[in-house]
C-alpha angles and dihedrals in degrees: 000000000000091000090052091052091047090051092050091047090051092051092049092048091051092050095046096084089055091054092048096045111132114249117238112248096233091053093051092044090053091051091051092047090052091053091048092051090047089055090046094243111165136184102034140122130216117202132183111223136168111271093242092053095064107115112175096317121134108261112213099170146013123213145169093043093310096303092114135038133203111226127199124215123182115217 
């Protein structure tokens, strides 16, 4: 029983980095654009910016381990 638990724990620890892998910004931006189109949102821009450059914009996503943000602007 203990060896089975140890095996399961080992498998979970090996898989953890995959779960926590940072998502590429372009992939996340494409997912957000698809949701906006699905909801028939028009006249907007999505822009990838460094996290420390966000100044009052609406943040709709965080990518690359939080170093960048995706900001939404309605036209």
